[in-house]
C-alpha positions in Angstrom: 12.0 1.4 -77.3 15.4 3.1 -77.5 16.1 2.5 -73.8 15.7 -1.2 -74.4 17.5 -1.3 -77.7 14.5 -2.4 -79.7 12.2 -1.1 -82.5 8.6 -1.3 -83.7 9.1 -4.0 -86.3 11.0 -6.2 -83.8 8.3 -5.8 -81.2 5.6 -6.6 -83.7 7.4 -9.8 -84.7 7.9 -10.7 -81.1 4.3 -10.2 -80.2 3.0 -12.3 -83.1 5.5 -15.0 -82.4 4.4 -15.2 -78.7 0.7 -15.2 -79.7 1.1 -18.0 -82.3 3.0 -20.0 -79.7 0.4 -19.6 -77.0 -2.7 -19.5 -79.2 -3.3 -23.2 -78.4 -5.1 -22.0 -75.3 -7.9 -20.7 -77.6 -8.4 -24.4 -78.6 -7.7 -26.2 -75.4 -9.6 -24.0 -72.9 -13.0 -24.5 -74.6 -12.5 -28.2 -74.7 -11.9 -28.3 -71.0 -14.5 -26.0 -69.7 -17.3 -27.0 -72.1 -17.4 -30.3 -70.3 -19.3 -28.4 -67.6 -22.1 -27.7 -70.2 -20.8 -24.1 -71.0 -21.0 -23.2 -74.7 -17.5 -23.5 -76.3 -18.0 -20.2 -78.1 -18.5 -18.4 -74.8 -15.3 -19.9 -73.5 -13.4 -18.7 -76.7 -14.7 -15.2 -76.2 -13.9 -15.2 -72.5 -10.4 -16.5 -73.2 -9.7 -14.0 -75.9 -11.2 -11.0 -74.1 -9.7 -11.5 -70.7 -6.3 -12.3 -72.3 -6.3 -9.1 -74.4 -7.2 -6.8 -71.4 -4.5 -8.5 -69.3 -1.9 -8.0 -72.0 -2.9 -4.4 -72.4 -2.5 -3.6 -68.7 0.8 -5.4 -68.5 2.2 -3.8 -71.7 0.9 -0.2 -71.5 1.4 0.4 -67.8 4.1 -2.1 -66.9 6.1 -1.9 -70.2 6.7 -5.7 -70.0 6.8 -8.0 -73.1 4.7 -10.7 -71.6 1.7 -12.7 -72.9 -1.1 -13.4 -70.4 -4.0 -15.9 -70.8 -6.0 -18.4 -68.7 -3.8 -21.2 -67.3 -4.5 -24.5 -68.8 -3.8 -26.3 -65.5 -6.2 -24.0 -63.7 -8.9 -24.7 -66.2 -8.4 -28.4 -65.6 -8.4 -27.8 -61.9 -11.7 -25.9 -62.0 -13.3 -28.5 -64.2 -12.1 -31.8 -62.8 -11.0 -30.7 -59.3 -13.7 -28.3 -58.1 -16.8 -29.1 -60.1 -16.5 -32.8 -61.2 -14.3 -33.7 -58.2 -15.3 -31.7 -55.1 -18.9 -31.3 -56.2 -19.0 -27.5 -56.4 -21.7 -25.9 -58.6 -20.7 -23.9 -61.7 -21.6 -20.7 -59.9 -19.6 -21.7 -56.8 -16.5 -22.6 -58.9 -16.5 -19.4 -61.0 -17.4 -17.2 -57.9 -14.4 -18.7 -56.2 -12.3 -17.7 -59.2 -13.8 -14.2 -59.0 -13.1 -13.8 -55.3 -9.5 -15.0 -55.8 -9.1 -12.3 -58.5 -10.2 -9.6 -55.9 -7.7 -10.9 -53.3 -4.9 -11.0 -55.9 -5.7 -7.4 -57.0 -5.5 -6.2 -53.3 -2.3 -8.1 -52.8 -0.8 -6.5 -55.9 -1.7 -3.0 -54.9 -0.4 -3.5 -51.4 2.8 -4.9 -52.7 2.3 -8.3 -51.0 2.8 -10.2 -54.3 6.0 -8.4 -55.1 7.3 -8.9 -51.5 6.7 -12.7 -51.8 8.6 -12.7 -55.1 11.6 -10.9 -53.5 11.9 -13.4 -50.5 11.9 -16.5 -52.7 15.5 -17.8 -52.6 17.5 -17.1 -55.7 18.4 -20.7 -56.4 14.7 -21.5 -56.6 14.0 -18.6 -58.8 16.8 -19.4 -61.2 15.9 -23.1 -61.3 12.3 -22.0 -62.1 13.5 -20.8 -65.5 15.1 -24.2 -66.2 12.0 -26.1 -65.0 9.7 -23.9 -67.1 11.9 -24.7 -70.1 11.7 -28.4 -69.5 7.9 -28.2 -69.0 7.2 -26.2 -72.2 9.5 -28.6 -74.1 7.5 -31.5 -72.8 4.3 -29.8 -74.1 5.9 -29.5 -77.5 7.0 -33.2 -77.6 3.8 -34.6 -76.4 1.7 -32.5 -78.7 3.1 -34.3 -81.7 3.3 -37.7 -79.8 7.1 -37.7 -79.8 6.7 -38.6 -76.1 3.8 -40.8 -75.2 2.5 -42.5 -72.0 3.8 -46.0 -71.3 2.4 -48.2 -68.5 5.7 -50.1 -68.0 8.2 -47.1 -68.2 5.8 -44.2 -67.4 6.7 -42.5 -70.7 8.0 -43.8 -74.0 8.9 -42.9 -77.6 6.0 -42.4 -80.0 5.6 -44.2 -83.4 8.3 -43.0 -85.8 5.7 -43.5 -88.6 4.0 -40.4 -87.4 4.8 -37.6 -89.9 4.0 -35.0 -87.3 7.1 -36.0 -85.4 9.3 -35.4 -88.5 7.6 -32.2 -89.5 8.2 -30.9 -85.9 11.8 -32.0 -86.1 12.2 -30.3 -89.5 10.7 -27.1 -88.0 13.1 -27.3 -85.1 16.2 -27.6 -87.4 14.8 -24.9 -89.7 14.2 -22.3 -86.9 17.4 -23.3 -85.1 19.4 -22.8 -88.3 17.8 -19.4 -89.0 18.6 -18.3 -85.4 22.1 -19.5 -85.8 22.5 -17.3 -88.8 20.8 -14.5 -86.9 17.9 -14.2 -89.3 15.3 -11.8 -88.0 11.8 -13.2 -87.7 13.2 -16.8 -87.6 10.5 -18.1 -85.3 7.7 -16.5 -87.2 9.1 -17.7 -90.5 9.3 -21.3 -89.2 5.7 -21.2 -87.9 4.3 -19.9 -91.2 6.2 -22.4 -93.4 5.3 -25.4 -91.2 1.7 -24.3 -91.1 1.5 -24.1 -94.9 3.3 -27.5 -95.3 0.9 -29.2 -92.9 -2.1 -27.7 -94.5 -0.9 -29.0 -97.9 -0.1 -32.5 -96.5 -3.5 -32.8 -94.7 -5.4 -30.9 -97.3 -6.9 -28.9 -94.3 -6.9 -25.4 -95.6 -9.2 -23.1 -93.7 -12.7 -23.1 -95.1 -14.0 -20.3 -92.9 -12.0 -17.3 -91.7 -14.4 -14.8 -90.1 -17.0 -15.3 -87.3 -18.7 -12.6 -85.3 -18.5 -13.3 -81.5 -21.5 -13.2 -79.1 -22.0 -14.6 -75.6 -24.9 -17.0 -75.0 -24.8 -16.8 -71.2 -24.8 -13.7 -69.0 -22.8 -12.9 -65.8 -25.5 -14.4 -63.5 -24.8 -17.8 -65.0 -21.3 -17.8 -63.4 -21.3 -15.4 -60.4 -23.5 -15.5 -57.4 -22.3 -13.8 -54.2 -25.6 -13.9 -52.4 -25.7 -17.7 -51.9 -22.0 -18.4 -51.7 -20.7 -21.0 -49.2 -17.3 -19.7 -48.2 -16.5 -22.8 -46.1 -17.3 -25.2 -48.9 -15.4 -23.1 -51.4 -12.5 -22.0 -49.2 -10.0 -24.6 -50.6 -10.7 -23.5 -54.2 -10.1 -19.8 -53.3 -6.8 -20.6 -51.5 -5.6 -22.7 -54.4 -6.3 -20.0 -56.9 -4.6 -17.3 -54.8 -1.6 -19.4 -54.0 -1.1 -20.4 -57.6 -1.7 -16.8 -58.7 1.1 -15.5 -56.5 3.7 -18.3 -56.8 3.1 -19.2 -60.5 2.9 -15.6 -61.8 5.8 -14.4 -59.6 8.1 -17.3 -60.8 7.3 -16.7 -64.5 7.6 -12.9 -64.2 11.1 -13.4 -62.7 12.1 -16.0 -65.2 10.9 -14.0 -68.3 12.4 -10.8 -66.9 15.8 -12.5 -66.4 15.5 -13.9 -70.0 14.8 -10.4 -71.3 17.5 -8.8 -69.1 15.0 -6.5 -67.4 16.0 -7.2 -63.8 17.8 -4.4 -62.0 21.1 -4.9 -60.1 19.2 -5.3 -56.8 16.9 -7.9 -58.3 13.8 -5.8 -58.8 11.7 -5.9 -61.9 10.5 -2.5 -63.2 6.8 -2.7 -63.9 6.2 -6.0 -62.1 3.3 -4.5 -60.2 1.3 -4.3 -63.5 2.2 -7.9 -64.3 0.4 -8.9 -61.2 -2.4 -6.4 -61.8 -2.8 -7.6 -65.4 -3.2 -11.2 -64.1 -5.6 -10.3 -61.2 -7.8 -7.9 -63.2 -7.9 -10.3 -66.1 -9.0 -13.0 -63.7 -12.0 -10.9 -62.7 -13.0 -10.4 -66.3 -12.4 -14.1 -67.1 -14.5 -15.3 -64.2 -17.6 -13.3 -65.0 -17.5 -14.5 -68.7 -17.0 -18.2 -68.0 -13.2 -18.4 -67.9 -10.4 -19.3 -65.4 -7.6 -17.4 -63.7 -5.1 -15.5 -65.9 -1.4 -16.2 -65.6 1.8 -15.0 -67.4 2.7 -17.5 -70.0 6.1 -19.2 -70.3 5.5 -19.0 -74.1 6.4 -15.3 -73.7 10.0 -16.6 -74.1 9.3 -17.1 -77.8 8.7 -13.4 -78.3 11.6 -12.4 -76.0 14.0 -14.6 -78.0 12.6 -12.9 -81.1 13.7 -9.6 -79.6 10.7 -8.4 -77.6 11.8 -6.1 -74.8 9.0 -3.6 -74.2 5.3 -3.4 -73.5 4.6 -3.0 -77.2 5.1 -6.8 -77.5 2.3 -7.4 -75.0 0.1 -4.9 -76.7 0.6 -6.7 -80.0 -0.3 -10.0 -78.3 -3.5 -8.3 -76.9 -4.5 -7.1 -80.4 -4.0 -10.6 -81.7 -6.4 -11.9 -79.1 -8.9 -9.2 -80.1 -8.5 -10.3 -83.7 -9.0 -13.9 -82.7 -12.5 -13.0 -81.7 -13.5 -12.7 -85.3 -10.7 -14.8 -86.9 -11.0 -17.7 -84.6 -11.6 -20.2 -87.4 -8.3 -19.2 -89.0 -6.3 -19.4 -85.8 -7.9 -22.7 -84.9 -6.2 -24.2 -88.0 -2.6 -23.5 -86.9 -1.3 -27.1 -86.5 0.7 -28.5 -83.6 3.5 -29.3 -86.1 4.1 -25.5 -86.4 4.0 -24.7 -82.7 5.7 -27.8 -81.1 9.2 -27.0 -82.6 9.0 -23.5 -81.1 8.1 -25.0 -77.7 11.0 -27.4 -77.8 13.4 -24.7 -79.1 12.4 -22.3 -76.3 12.9 -25.1 -73.8 16.5 -25.5 -75.0 17.1 -21.8 -74.8 15.9 -21.7 -71.2 18.5 -24.2 -70.0 21.3 -21.6 -69.8 20.6 -20.3 -66.3 21.4 -23.7 -64.9 25.1 -22.7 -64.9 24.4 -20.1 -62.3 23.4 -22.7 -59.7 26.2 -23.8 -57.4 25.8 -27.6 -57.8 28.6 -28.3 -55.3 26.6 -26.6 -52.5 23.9 -29.1 -51.5 21.9 -26.4 -49.7 21.5 -24.7 -53.1 21.7 -27.7 -55.4 18.9 -29.8 -53.9 16.2 -27.1 -53.8 17.1 -26.1 -57.3 17.0 -29.8 -58.5 13.6 -30.4 -56.9 12.3 -27.2 -58.5 13.4 -27.9 -62.0 12.5 -31.6 -62.1 9.2 -31.7 -60.3 7.8 -29.0 -62.7 7.9 -31.1 -65.9 7.3 -34.4 -64.1 4.1 -33.3 -62.4 3.3 -30.8 -65.1 3.0 -28.0 -62.6 5.1 -25.0 -62.0 3.5 -24.5 -58.6 4.5 -28.0 -57.4 8.1 -27.4 -58.4 8.3 -24.0 -56.6 6.6 -25.4 -53.5 9.0 -28.3 -53.0 12.0 -26.1 -53.9 10.9 -23.6 -51.2 10.3 -26.3 -48.6 13.8 -27.7 -49.3 15.4 -24.2 -49.2 13.7 -23.4 -45.9 14.8 -26.7 -44.4 18.5 -26.1 -45.4 18.2 -22.6 -44.1 17.6 -24.1 -40.7 19.9 -27.2 -40.8 23.0 -25.4 -42.1 22.8 -22.8 -39.2 22.2 -19.9 -41.5 18.9 -19.1 -39.7 20.8 -19.0 -36.4 23.6 -16.9 -37.9 21.1 -14.3 -39.3 19.3 -14.1 -35.9 22.7 -13.5 -34.2 23.6 -10.8 -36.7 20.3 -9.2 -36.2 20.9 -9.1 -32.4 24.5 -7.7 -33.0 23.0 -4.9 -35.1 20.7 -3.9 -32.2 23.6 -3.8 -29.8 25.7 -1.8 -32.3 23.1 1.0 -32.0 23.5 1.0 -28.2 27.3 1.1 -28.6 27.0 4.1 -30.9 24.9 5.9 -28.4 27.5 5.3 -25.7 30.3 6.5 -27.9 28.4 9.7 -28.5 28.1 10.4 -24.7 30.2 13.0 -23.1 31.6 10.6 -20.4 35.4 10.2 -20.5 35.5 7.9 -17.6 35.7 4.8 -19.6 38.7 4.0 -21.7 37.4 1.4 -24.0 40.9 0.3 -25.1 41.5 -1.0 -21.5 38.8 -3.7 -21.8 39.2 -6.2 -24.6 35.8 -7.8 -25.1 36.6 -9.9 -28.1 37.6 -13.1 -26.2 34.0 -13.1 -24.8 32.3 -13.1 -28.1 30.9 -16.5 -29.0 30.4 -17.6 -32.6 28.6 -20.9 -32.4 27.4 -23.0 -35.3 25.0 -25.8 -35.4 27.3 -28.0 -37.5 31.1 -28.4 -37.6 33.1 -30.2 -40.2 35.6 -32.9 -39.1 38.6 -30.7 -39.7 37.3 -28.0 -37.3 36.4 -30.7 -34.7 39.8 -32.3 -34.8 41.4 -28.8 -34.4 39.3 -28.0 -31.3 40.2 -31.4 -29.7 43.9 -30.9 -30.5 43.9 -27.4 -28.9 42.3 -28.8 -25.7 38.9 -27.1 -26.0 
């Protein structure tokens, strides 16, 4: 705690803030997966249990202040894509999730996940932060119907008669003002006050607080390796693995940068356990009727509250454990209390955009595609994918790939030259022969100024 300039009270506030901001998954996930005929209570237990264990692994062993839980997009993909769309059975879908968890665990231990995270271009990684901010802000705005679908204009402004819009706006101004005056616990204060105000307005005070959890289905309902059709389910496994690497790596980088945890060389201490927390949590989630675990962008709420160590993640995990018996109470936290936090965090995550060189098209276009496609398609993976494709394309068309290959070859010849210099032969006076005029430095592209200069000089 001292090394990261934090304290216990600050970490507890951060953990609670993150949990309250991401607790909506306890409500949304059962609604999605229960469409497959799985009891909603089982999905609540699966979500809470797998999230808690993932947070404990990431916090205790990785010392990272992140919240982990099943991805809402992945839950929708399993339900509507794999089962209702592709025709997979429930066992095939959840077994695919389980196998993906095994692969991701192996990748994490071998360092493949971290390697992939390191080779992603910096412009894409930085723009990922901005894109995640836009996406989470969109979640906040749509949850109170500030932004609604519109057939003519794709999206539009919701009805201003909706009190939820104004309560959310009030919460945004309240929390923003508290943060401006550097009031500790600003986000948590805002969530509590907006919750009480909404309960009073709707007369929707919780009537039930405690409920003992129990699973109605056993593991055999979801997992069956003996009759698993790998060909039929291959696409699902690949999708889960790809999203597990790209999505988690992007969010880990973004949240670490937000918390100033990145080292000078770009590494993230403890990132291995961020990946392991996600992959092991995915295994637990699959066998209990849940979907793959990801690192949540809502972790930014706790980070902005001052969370810097793994204690924040441990507090989040404890909150998920408590939610097993306090689910009726957590279920009553209204969107008017969480939506202003999402919008505020989105605004906070815009700052890294200044680090992008917008005058350099080879950096600006991949960054722009990354940060715009994320909210517009509601997918972090889609944004990263198109950003990477653009970055790789520019790496080739700008001649940087050729230059790197040339430098690699020069380094090999440098080793040979050093061996020659170390020889005892004095027959060669290397000052006699000037090799520099023979060195070629070609480029795939020349600007007009350089072209005119070559023509003027007679070349």
